[in-house]
RODO-2510 file (C-alpha; in nm, 4 decimals, decimal comma):
residues 509
     n   res          X          Y          Z
     1     x     0,0039     0,0071     0,0010
     2     x     0,1515     0,3407    -0,1055
     3     x     0,2048     0,6417     0,1097
     4     x    -0,1006     0,8182    -0,0431
     5     x    -0,3279     0,5171     0,0168
     6     x    -0,2208     0,5034     0,3847
     7     x    -0,2754     0,8768     0,4176
     8     x    -0,6455     0,8217     0,2935
     9     x    -0,7031     0,5375     0,5358
    10     x    -0,5757     0,7560     0,8144
    11     x    -0,8068     1,0294     0,7300
    12     x    -1,0903     0,8128     0,7259
    13     x    -0,9950     0,6471     1,0583
    14     x    -0,9562     0,9976     1,1901
    15     x    -1,3431     1,0573     1,1503
    16     x    -1,4099     0,7341     1,3645
    17     x    -1,1384     0,8338     1,6143
    18     x    -1,3017     1,1739     1,6337
    19     x    -1,6615     1,0285     1,6913
    20     x    -1,5392     0,7889     1,9688
    21     x    -1,3271     1,0501     2,1424
    22     x    -1,6194     1,3102     2,1280
    23     x    -1,8505     1,0751     2,3040
    24     x    -1,5776     0,9742     2,5810
    25     x    -1,4727     1,3377     2,6417
    26     x    -1,8351     1,4576     2,6961
    27     x    -1,9105     1,1631     2,9378
    28     x    -1,6060     1,2731     3,1553
    29     x    -1,6968     1,6348     3,1289
    30     x    -2,0967     1,6149     3,2065
    31     x    -2,0441     1,6798     3,5907
    32     x    -1,8544     1,9961     3,5284
    33     x    -2,1161     2,1096     3,2831
    34     x    -2,3959     2,0292     3,4835
    35     x    -2,2365     2,2334     3,7874
    36     x    -2,1382     2,5309     3,5740
    37     x    -2,4666     2,5706     3,3968
    38     x    -2,6941     2,4658     3,6759
    39     x    -2,8370     2,1857     3,4855
    40     x    -3,1110     1,9465     3,6413
    41     x    -3,0271     1,5718     3,6306
    42     x    -3,2937     1,5118     3,3484
    43     x    -3,1494     1,7782     3,1394
    44     x    -2,7836     1,6549     3,1962
    45     x    -2,8793     1,3080     3,1111
    46     x    -3,0401     1,4286     2,7745
    47     x    -2,7286     1,6237     2,6876
    48     x    -2,5689     1,2678     2,6490
    49     x    -2,8697     1,0963     2,5171
    50     x    -2,9336     1,3637     2,2374
    51     x    -2,6355     1,2606     2,0479
    52     x    -2,7336     0,8847     2,0588
    53     x    -3,0848     0,9912     1,9500
    54     x    -2,9586     1,1655     1,6330
    55     x    -2,7214     0,9175     1,5581
    56     x    -2,9266     0,5912     1,5800
    57     x    -3,2278     0,7832     1,4148
    58     x    -3,0429     0,8770     1,1000
    59     x    -2,7704     0,6142     1,0667
    60     x    -2,9734     0,3991     0,8213
    61     x    -3,0765     0,6982     0,6155
    62     x    -2,7059     0,8077     0,6208
    63     x    -2,5759     0,5069     0,4919
    64     x    -2,8272     0,4819     0,1906
    65     x    -2,7756     0,8510     0,1137
    66     x    -2,4006     0,7875     0,0811
    67     x    -2,4783     0,5265    -0,2122
    68     x    -2,7264     0,7375    -0,3846
    69     x    -2,5912     1,1056    -0,3522
    70     x    -2,2268     1,0230    -0,3419
    71     x    -1,9999     0,9039    -0,0591
    72     x    -1,7353     1,1882    -0,0906
    73     x    -2,0106     1,4607    -0,1131
    74     x    -2,1781     1,3091     0,2066
    75     x    -1,8567     1,2728     0,4013
    76     x    -1,7284     1,6098     0,3400
    77     x    -2,0712     1,7895     0,3882
    78     x    -2,1652     1,6144     0,7295
    79     x    -1,7920     1,6395     0,8555
    80     x    -1,8458     2,0227     0,8115
    81     x    -2,1773     1,9922     1,0057
    82     x    -2,0065     1,8010     1,2776
    83     x    -1,7408     2,0535     1,3017
    84     x    -1,9791     2,3652     1,3258
    85     x    -2,2238     2,2138     1,5848
    86     x    -1,9573     2,0796     1,8038
    87     x    -1,8047     2,4324     1,8116
    88     x    -2,1525     2,5772     1,8925
    89     x    -2,1871     2,3402     2,1957
    90     x    -1,8894     2,5133     2,3533
    91     x    -2,0701     2,8437     2,3359
    92     x    -2,3855     2,7036     2,5005
    93     x    -2,5382     2,8825     2,8082
    94     x    -2,8508     2,6897     2,8472
    95     x    -2,9084     2,3051     2,8587
    96     x    -3,1429     2,3144     2,5530
    97     x    -2,8654     2,4593     2,3526
    98     x    -2,6325     2,1852     2,4469
    99     x    -2,9067     1,9354     2,3746
   100     x    -2,9785     2,0754     2,0196
   101     x    -2,6166     2,1001     1,9474
   102     x    -2,5524     1,7300     2,0386
   103     x    -2,8673     1,6107     1,8517
   104     x    -2,7406     1,7854     1,5363
   105     x    -2,3972     1,6554     1,5892
   106     x    -2,5365     1,3000     1,6233
   107     x    -2,7165     1,3409     1,3046
   108     x    -2,3906     1,4446     1,1231
   109     x    -2,2007     1,1362     1,2454
   110     x    -2,5040     0,9218     1,1495
   111     x    -2,4177     1,0469     0,7596
   112     x    -2,0470     1,0882     0,7945
   113     x    -1,9449     0,7579     0,9564
   114     x    -2,1258     0,5210     0,7136
   115     x    -1,9817     0,7144     0,4242
   116     x    -1,6293     0,6777     0,5533
   117     x    -1,6832     0,3208     0,6005
   118     x    -1,8225     0,2708     0,2508
   119     x    -1,5271     0,4833     0,1004
   120     x    -1,2941     0,2158     0,2539
   121     x    -1,4946    -0,0964     0,1227
   122     x    -1,5359     0,0482    -0,2210
   123     x    -1,1665     0,1696    -0,2384
   124     x    -0,9864    -0,1386    -0,1313
   125     x    -0,9899    -0,4802    -0,3119
   126     x    -1,2059    -0,7548    -0,1362
   127     x    -0,9620    -0,9640     0,0639
   128     x    -0,6488    -0,9106     0,3003
   129     x    -0,6397    -0,5505     0,1628
   130     x    -0,9794    -0,4399     0,2628
   131     x    -0,9849    -0,6540     0,5822
   132     x    -0,6742    -0,4899     0,7111
   133     x    -0,8209    -0,1492     0,6406
   134     x    -1,1391    -0,2251     0,8180
   135     x    -0,9565    -0,3778     1,1158
   136     x    -0,7459    -0,0501     1,1476
   137     x    -1,0693     0,1511     1,1179
   138     x    -1,2413    -0,0709     1,4040
   139     x    -0,9316    -0,0442     1,6270
   140     x    -0,9041     0,3417     1,5779
   141     x    -1,2809     0,3519     1,6910
   142     x    -1,2082     0,1819     2,0293
   143     x    -0,8793     0,3812     2,0695
   144     x    -1,0756     0,6970     2,0244
   145     x    -1,3140     0,6344     2,3012
   146     x    -1,0250     0,4863     2,5421
   147     x    -0,8106     0,8039     2,4910
   148     x    -1,0978     1,0225     2,4783
   149     x    -1,1487     0,9515     2,8585
   150     x    -0,8166     1,0868     2,9293
   151     x    -0,8130     1,3741     2,6836
   152     x    -1,1510     1,4513     2,8363
   153     x    -1,0047     1,4558     3,1855
   154     x    -0,7298     1,6911     3,0820
   155     x    -0,9400     1,9435     2,8856
   156     x    -1,2207     1,9551     3,1616
   157     x    -0,9321     2,0877     3,3913
   158     x    -0,8949     2,3682     3,1481
   159     x    -1,2616     2,4262     3,0973
   160     x    -1,5431     2,2015     2,9943
   161     x    -1,5835     2,4211     2,6739
   162     x    -1,2680     2,2692     2,5421
   163     x    -1,4324     1,9228     2,5215
   164     x    -1,6292     2,0860     2,2334
   165     x    -1,3621     2,3066     2,0817
   166     x    -1,0861     2,0498     2,0550
   167     x    -1,3003     1,8240     1,8194
   168     x    -1,3321     2,1419     1,6103
   169     x    -0,9731     2,1660     1,5652
   170     x    -0,9213     1,7981     1,4791
   171     x    -1,2205     1,7903     1,2342
   172     x    -1,0911     2,0980     1,0528
   173     x    -0,7452     1,9123     0,9926
   174     x    -0,9413     1,6077     0,8643
   175     x    -1,1613     1,8035     0,6500
   176     x    -0,8759     1,9764     0,4907
   177     x    -0,6908     1,6670     0,4213
   178     x    -0,9939     1,4831     0,3053
   179     x    -1,0596     1,7301     0,0371
   180     x    -0,7226     1,6678    -0,1117
   181     x    -0,7158     1,2835    -0,0499
   182     x    -1,0492     1,1513    -0,1392
   183     x    -1,0945     1,1307    -0,5102
   184     x    -1,3550     1,3085    -0,6850
   185     x    -1,6177     1,1104    -0,8669
   186     x    -1,5007     1,0226    -1,2180
   187     x    -1,7191     0,8701    -1,5081
   188     x    -1,4439     0,5911    -1,6003
   189     x    -1,1434     0,5593    -1,3751
   190     x    -0,8053     0,4915    -1,5263
   191     x    -0,7000     0,1066    -1,5258
   192     x    -0,4635     0,0496    -1,2423
   193     x    -0,5475     0,3644    -1,0548
   194     x    -0,4191     0,3610    -0,6993
   195     x    -0,7819     0,4738    -0,5758
   196     x    -1,0881     0,3226    -0,7096
   197     x    -1,2442     0,6571    -0,7797
   198     x    -1,6183     0,6649    -0,6912
   199     x    -1,8487     0,6844    -0,9891
   200     x    -2,0691     0,9874    -1,0176
   201     x    -2,4197     0,9551    -0,8470
   202     x    -2,6403     0,7877    -1,1054
   203     x    -2,9863     0,9749    -1,1966
   204     x    -3,2794     0,7727    -1,0425
   205     x    -3,5603     0,7323    -1,2940
   206     x    -3,8116     0,6712    -1,0127
   207     x    -3,7009     0,9750    -0,8061
   208     x    -3,5821     0,9782    -0,4541
   209     x    -3,7903     0,7563    -0,2135
   210     x    -3,9125     1,0473     0,0080
   211     x    -4,2033     0,8510     0,1752
   212     x    -3,9461     0,5662     0,2573
   213     x    -3,6913     0,8144     0,3743
   214     x    -3,9470     0,9704     0,6008
   215     x    -4,0856     0,6563     0,7480
   216     x    -3,7309     0,5138     0,8017
   217     x    -3,6131     0,8300     0,9881
   218     x    -3,9291     0,8538     1,1829
   219     x    -3,9226     0,4867     1,2956
   220     x    -3,5499     0,5001     1,3975
   221     x    -3,6062     0,8256     1,5894
   222     x    -3,9150     0,6628     1,7682
   223     x    -3,7436     0,3479     1,8659
   224     x    -3,4143     0,5319     1,9588
   225     x    -3,6145     0,7691     2,1908
   226     x    -3,7857     0,4676     2,3477
   227     x    -3,4712     0,2865     2,4405
   228     x    -3,2932     0,5954     2,5416
   229     x    -3,5822     0,6856     2,7787
   230     x    -3,5112     0,3782     2,9803
   231     x    -3,2023     0,5311     3,0902
   232     x    -3,3871     0,8187     3,2756
   233     x    -3,6142     0,5907     3,4913
   234     x    -3,9315     0,4011     3,4591
   235     x    -4,1690     0,6628     3,5693
   236     x    -4,2904     0,7578     3,2191
   237     x    -4,3180     0,3842     3,1050
   238     x    -4,6572     0,4491     2,9322
   239     x    -4,4938     0,7106     2,7071
   240     x    -4,1845     0,4996     2,6538
   241     x    -4,4415     0,2120     2,5572
   242     x    -4,6461     0,4303     2,3251
   243     x    -4,3273     0,5605     2,1532
   244     x    -4,1893     0,2224     2,0759
   245     x    -4,5220     0,0959     1,9644
   246     x    -4,5444     0,3902     1,7149
   247     x    -4,1878     0,3088     1,6026
   248     x    -4,2702    -0,0497     1,5249
   249     x    -4,5810     0,0705     1,3332
   250     x    -4,3616     0,2777     1,1256
   251     x    -4,1321     0,0232     1,0660
   252     x    -4,4190    -0,1855     0,9355
   253     x    -4,5268     0,0994     0,7084
   254     x    -4,1587     0,1454     0,5955
   255     x    -4,1626    -0,2270     0,4734
   256     x    -4,4890    -0,1736     0,2879
   257     x    -4,3595     0,1581     0,1250
   258     x    -4,0446    -0,0272     0,0036
   259     x    -4,2178    -0,3320    -0,1322
   260     x    -4,4396    -0,0922    -0,3478
   261     x    -4,1788     0,1651    -0,4625
   262     x    -4,0357     0,1538    -0,7886
   263     x    -3,6842     0,2461    -0,6870
   264     x    -3,6903     0,1779    -0,3057
   265     x    -3,4584     0,3514    -0,0747
   266     x    -3,3742     0,0085     0,0901
   267     x    -3,3620    -0,2992    -0,1259
   268     x    -3,5405    -0,5519     0,1338
   269     x    -3,3553    -0,8402    -0,0308
   270     x    -3,0299    -0,7322     0,1444
   271     x    -3,1794    -0,8726     0,4651
   272     x    -3,1727    -1,1971     0,2940
   273     x    -2,7844    -1,1919     0,3157
   274     x    -2,7020    -1,3890     0,6167
   275     x    -2,3935    -1,2193     0,6901
   276     x    -2,5551    -0,8890     0,6931
   277     x    -2,8064    -0,9791     0,9436
   278     x    -2,5880    -1,1722     1,1771
   279     x    -2,3248    -0,9247     1,1625
   280     x    -2,5864    -0,6598     1,2594
   281     x    -2,7310    -0,8540     1,5518
   282     x    -2,3709    -0,9516     1,6693
   283     x    -2,2645    -0,5956     1,6598
   284     x    -2,5911    -0,4972     1,8633
   285     x    -2,5295    -0,7763     2,1462
   286     x    -2,1630    -0,6981     2,1440
   287     x    -2,1691    -0,3139     2,1636
   288     x    -2,4634    -0,3472     2,4213
   289     x    -2,2451    -0,5899     2,6287
   290     x    -1,9315    -0,3669     2,6069
   291     x    -2,1082    -0,0247     2,6733
   292     x    -2,3156    -0,1765     2,9558
   293     x    -2,0243    -0,3181     3,1353
   294     x    -1,8077    -0,0125     3,0928
   295     x    -2,0995     0,2104     3,2206
   296     x    -2,1531    -0,0019     3,5217
   297     x    -1,7605    -0,0109     3,5795
   298     x    -1,7453     0,3750     3,5604
   299     x    -2,0129     0,3892     3,8220
   300     x    -1,8526     0,1498     4,0687
   301     x    -1,5205     0,3195     4,0521
   302     x    -1,6535     0,6754     4,0785
   303     x    -1,9753     0,6430     4,2910
   304     x    -1,8996     0,3696     4,5100
   305     x    -1,5024     0,3716     4,5428
   306     x    -1,4830     0,7430     4,5295
   307     x    -1,2209     0,7495     4,2413
   308     x    -1,1845     1,0915     4,0436
   309     x    -1,2742     1,0914     3,6710
   310     x    -0,9007     1,1181     3,5948
   311     x    -0,8168     0,8054     3,8000
   312     x    -1,1141     0,6236     3,6366
   313     x    -0,9892     0,7266     3,2855
   314     x    -0,6360     0,6029     3,3529
   315     x    -0,7715     0,2734     3,4692
   316     x    -0,9842     0,2157     3,1718
   317     x    -0,6929     0,3020     2,9149
   318     x    -0,5962    -0,0598     2,9059
   319     x    -0,9435    -0,1611     2,7380
   320     x    -0,7941     0,0487     2,4533
   321     x    -0,5374    -0,2349     2,3617
   322     x    -0,7752    -0,3028     2,0744
   323     x    -0,6136    -0,0004     1,8864
   324     x    -0,2888    -0,1966     1,8905
   325     x    -0,4183    -0,5718     1,8454
   326     x    -0,6952    -0,4869     1,5774
   327     x    -0,4243    -0,3848     1,3153
   328     x    -0,1632    -0,6547     1,4101
   329     x    -0,3105    -0,9448     1,5533
   330     x    -0,6654    -0,9737     1,4305
   331     x    -0,5716    -0,9799     1,0553
   332     x    -0,3532    -1,2643     1,1033
   333     x    -0,6346    -1,4672     1,2809
   334     x    -0,8974    -1,3691     1,0226
   335     x    -0,6689    -1,4715     0,7088
   336     x    -0,6033    -1,8051     0,8888
   337     x    -0,9390    -1,8937     1,0606
   338     x    -1,1903    -1,6749     0,8880
   339     x    -1,3898    -1,3989     1,0295
   340     x    -1,6769    -1,6034     1,1717
   341     x    -1,4313    -1,7975     1,3945
   342     x    -1,2546    -1,4758     1,5241
   343     x    -1,5865    -1,3226     1,6079
   344     x    -1,6863    -1,6311     1,8096
   345     x    -1,3438    -1,5995     2,0121
   346     x    -1,4268    -1,2531     2,0539
   347     x    -1,7743    -1,3221     2,2253
   348     x    -1,6218    -1,5977     2,4390
   349     x    -1,3440    -1,3714     2,5611
   350     x    -1,6101    -1,1060     2,6435
   351     x    -1,8314    -1,3368     2,8339
   352     x    -1,5532    -1,4651     3,0171
   353     x    -1,4288    -1,1101     3,1066
   354     x    -1,7641    -0,9776     3,2193
   355     x    -1,8236    -1,3104     3,4293
   356     x    -1,4995    -1,2554     3,5994
   357     x    -1,6111    -0,9162     3,7286
   358     x    -1,9587    -1,0346     3,8930
   359     x    -1,8210    -1,1038     4,2381
   360     x    -1,6593    -0,7601     4,2486
   361     x    -1,6011    -0,6646     4,6025
   362     x    -1,6114    -0,3307     4,7866
   363     x    -1,2307    -0,3274     4,8295
   364     x    -1,0918    -0,4862     4,4922
   365     x    -0,7561    -0,3862     4,3951
   366     x    -0,6735    -0,2748     4,0346
   367     x    -0,4749    -0,5860     4,0042
   368     x    -0,8051    -0,7804     4,0743
   369     x    -0,9871    -0,5829     3,7975
   370     x    -0,7145    -0,6031     3,5396
   371     x    -0,7788    -0,9509     3,3760
   372     x    -1,1361    -0,8349     3,3058
   373     x    -1,0038    -0,5179     3,1513
   374     x    -0,7442    -0,6576     2,9334
   375     x    -0,9697    -0,9572     2,8215
   376     x    -1,2675    -0,7053     2,7548
   377     x    -1,0202    -0,4853     2,5332
   378     x    -0,8929    -0,8042     2,3546
   379     x    -1,2374    -0,9167     2,2827
   380     x    -1,3185    -0,5949     2,1170
   381     x    -1,0264    -0,6346     1,9014
   382     x    -1,1217    -0,9764     1,7948
   383     x    -1,5016    -0,9153     1,7468
   384     x    -1,5540    -0,5677     1,6226
   385     x    -1,3288    -0,5498     1,3200
   386     x    -1,4517    -0,8850     1,1779
   387     x    -1,8109    -0,7852     1,2334
   388     x    -1,7511    -0,4829     0,9993
   389     x    -1,5905    -0,7590     0,7424
   390     x    -1,8921    -0,9693     0,7763
   391     x    -2,1241    -0,6768     0,7372
   392     x    -1,9916    -0,5719     0,3943
   393     x    -1,8917    -0,9119     0,2875
   394     x    -2,0520    -1,0188    -0,0515
   395     x    -2,2590    -0,6962    -0,0751
   396     x    -2,2730    -0,5237    -0,4102
   397     x    -2,0680    -0,1925    -0,4471
   398     x    -2,3727     0,0227    -0,4881
   399     x    -2,5175    -0,1111    -0,1432
   400     x    -2,1891    -0,0741     0,0439
   401     x    -2,3085     0,2544     0,2215
   402     x    -2,6531     0,0753     0,3140
   403     x    -2,4700    -0,2251     0,4616
   404     x    -2,2565     0,0225     0,6743
   405     x    -2,5385     0,2153     0,7825
   406     x    -2,7262    -0,1045     0,8971
   407     x    -2,4148    -0,2101     1,0965
   408     x    -2,3742     0,1433     1,2412
   409     x    -2,7492     0,1501     1,3320
   410     x    -2,7094    -0,1826     1,5207
   411     x    -2,4220    -0,0772     1,7060
   412     x    -2,5988     0,2544     1,8199
   413     x    -2,8937     0,0638     1,9317
   414     x    -2,6817    -0,1822     2,0912
   415     x    -2,5072     0,0869     2,2910
   416     x    -2,8362     0,2516     2,3951
   417     x    -2,9893    -0,0949     2,4832
   418     x    -2,6893    -0,1948     2,6985
   419     x    -2,6793     0,1104     2,8940
   420     x    -3,0619     0,1478     2,9461
   421     x    -3,0565    -0,2209     3,0563
   422     x    -2,7929    -0,2003     3,3142
   423     x    -2,9671     0,1220     3,4357
   424     x    -3,3090    -0,0245     3,4647
   425     x    -3,1571    -0,3453     3,6432
   426     x    -2,9617    -0,1395     3,8710
   427     x    -3,2639     0,0769     3,9557
   428     x    -3,5017    -0,2436     4,0289
   429     x    -3,2096    -0,4067     4,2471
   430     x    -3,1397    -0,0897     4,4529
   431     x    -3,3326    -0,0182     4,7661
   432     x    -3,4823     0,2889     4,6088
   433     x    -3,6113     0,1198     4,3048
   434     x    -3,6231     0,4380     4,1075
   435     x    -3,4016     0,3578     3,8299
   436     x    -3,1436     0,6384     3,9052
   437     x    -2,7743     0,5752     3,9489
   438     x    -2,7564     0,7195     4,2867
   439     x    -3,0480     0,5215     4,4555
   440     x    -2,8408     0,3568     4,7233
   441     x    -2,6073     0,6588     4,7991
   442     x    -2,6239     0,5823     5,1669
   443     x    -2,5958     0,2112     5,1617
   444     x    -2,2621     0,0993     5,0001
   445     x    -2,3397    -0,2624     5,0539
   446     x    -2,6908    -0,2281     4,8810
   447     x    -2,5211    -0,0258     4,5858
   448     x    -2,2571    -0,3100     4,5622
   449     x    -2,5489    -0,5631     4,5318
   450     x    -2,7069    -0,3618     4,2792
   451     x    -2,3967    -0,3210     4,0660
   452     x    -2,3427    -0,6961     4,0576
   453     x    -2,7231    -0,7351     3,9488
   454     x    -2,6528    -0,4979     3,6662
   455     x    -2,3412    -0,6772     3,5733
   456     x    -2,5319    -0,9821     3,4483
   457     x    -2,6742    -0,7753     3,1849
   458     x    -2,3321    -0,7588     2,9765
   459     x    -2,2878    -1,1478     3,0616
   460     x    -2,6404    -1,2351     2,9083
   461     x    -2,5963    -1,0124     2,6038
   462     x    -2,2225    -1,1578     2,5405
   463     x    -2,3569    -1,5372     2,5889
   464     x    -2,6420    -1,4479     2,3294
   465     x    -2,3644    -1,3104     2,1153
   466     x    -2,1925    -1,6571     2,1422
   467     x    -2,5036    -1,8155     2,0215
   468     x    -2,5454    -1,5855     1,7174
   469     x    -2,1712    -1,6475     1,6399
   470     x    -2,2304    -2,0122     1,6303
   471     x    -2,5082    -1,9887     1,4053
   472     x    -2,2769    -1,7866     1,1655
   473     x    -2,0009    -2,0452     1,2090
   474     x    -2,2570    -2,3103     1,0805
   475     x    -2,3534    -2,0682     0,8132
   476     x    -1,9912    -2,0842     0,6721
   477     x    -1,7798    -1,7847     0,7688
   478     x    -1,5271    -1,8181     0,4829
   479     x    -1,1507    -1,7395     0,5287
   480     x    -1,0617    -1,4146     0,3718
   481     x    -0,9400    -1,4566    -0,0026
   482     x    -0,6329    -1,2968    -0,1202
   483     x    -0,6820    -0,9851    -0,3189
   484     x    -0,6308    -0,9883    -0,7048
   485     x    -0,2838    -0,8759    -0,7858
   486     x    -0,2050    -0,6335    -1,0662
   487     x     0,1231    -0,6845    -1,2356
   488     x     0,0771    -0,3409    -1,4112
   489     x     0,0620    -0,1345    -1,0788
   490     x     0,1146    -0,3727    -0,7761
   491     x    -0,1561    -0,1614    -0,5894
   492     x    -0,3853    -0,3123    -0,3461
   493     x    -0,6647    -0,1039    -0,4878
   494     x    -0,6342    -0,2360    -0,8486
   495     x    -0,9002    -0,4927    -0,8250
   496     x    -1,1573    -0,2530    -0,6919
   497     x    -1,0548    -0,0028    -0,9482
   498     x    -1,1340    -0,2324    -1,2252
   499     x    -1,4545    -0,3138    -1,0660
   500     x    -1,5457     0,0474    -1,0516
   501     x    -1,4318     0,0950    -1,4193
   502     x    -1,6609    -0,1878    -1,5149
   503     x    -1,9383    -0,0389    -1,3273
   504     x    -1,9011     0,3095    -1,4571
   505     x    -1,8856     0,1678    -1,8156
   506     x    -2,2184    -0,0237    -1,7641
   507     x    -2,3812     0,3048    -1,6363
   508     x    -2,2516     0,4844    -1,9345
   509     x    -2,4348     0,2394    -2,1834
***
């Protein structure tokens, strides 16, 4: 892979690093923001949840928009929106300003991230080259979140506003580099070109599926709102139930619209691709378990043990070992055993890691916690990247954005479900029973029991992931095939460039 090809990959990975770090930094800074702006507990919680709501609600639409409207255009446009609204968050003086800024930033990420992923999957030849690129992409995501915890702690010391301003500077650098490095769409790329340049967006004789787009966005927003609402207690459960029901009805309406549409927004036949469905379900379960565990662990360290946010961030850094293992160890395992077996190994490690933490005590040392932390990070390295490979494996080039959008939708819903589930279980198990994270502040032993109960959620989700992974193994998770070699250029992109040329030639007829 040439230097320019690596530069493109680093730019695209920079966006997923930015997205992960952005979430982590805000999580660390929210106590300071709440204190400085005088936010209520509910408002502070929605500052966090608004991002998830925007991200989960629009990722499916964002992935398909990349296919239909142009991946480069969607990536650059929404990276710019991310930059602007992240900066506006730093100037907020009221809670509602932060909530709006975070919601729009989440929507921007929903369009930006699937576009970045589909640029990777359509620019690298299927096989080891694409697999390595996706594994680096996945490792960068975990590294962004882990390092974001530390960076967020440092920036909060300077002022919580820097948690919003720092991503602006980083996003501006990425945007400037992306304009130069991401190739503009061309009708027929030259054979042997290093980049498989994107073909221009094709005119759609049936028009853009606006009813389908509206139904999809509405359904995802309602379902995301219903899931996120569980994080804020069960007092409003009738509204939550009504919201979820309305979301499911919109899903049914969306399916009906897509079946009748001349040019559907989502070709429903993609759900008959077993790897796409299993990868989405696997990502939902894996991220649900991982984020749920990390949420409970953070509460345990800060609320029960009295650790500072800085100490907690340093303790969790070891879980970011994925950033090293994903591009080094995981490609070797995938090439030798196939992605299905590596995904299964990741889920088995995750289930083991979370189970080891179930008997956590009031005075556990960091050494006692370390096996769980290192195993959880290694599990992420083994499972998440191969899930990206499985989600885009055997998917047509013109639907790579859709496949990426489906996977990112699953990951966002998984994270929301995991955090909501552990919050609900903690609330039910605590003496207060109100679903809050502080229900047993005066009863350390009661809080510890509630934490142990909540820790069963990630264990259950990881075990369910093992079951899904076994089904994928029986379905035949193939080993990655070597990329076609080009004697003319020696580029890892050559096979994809040839495919893009053929596609553009077909479109020109």
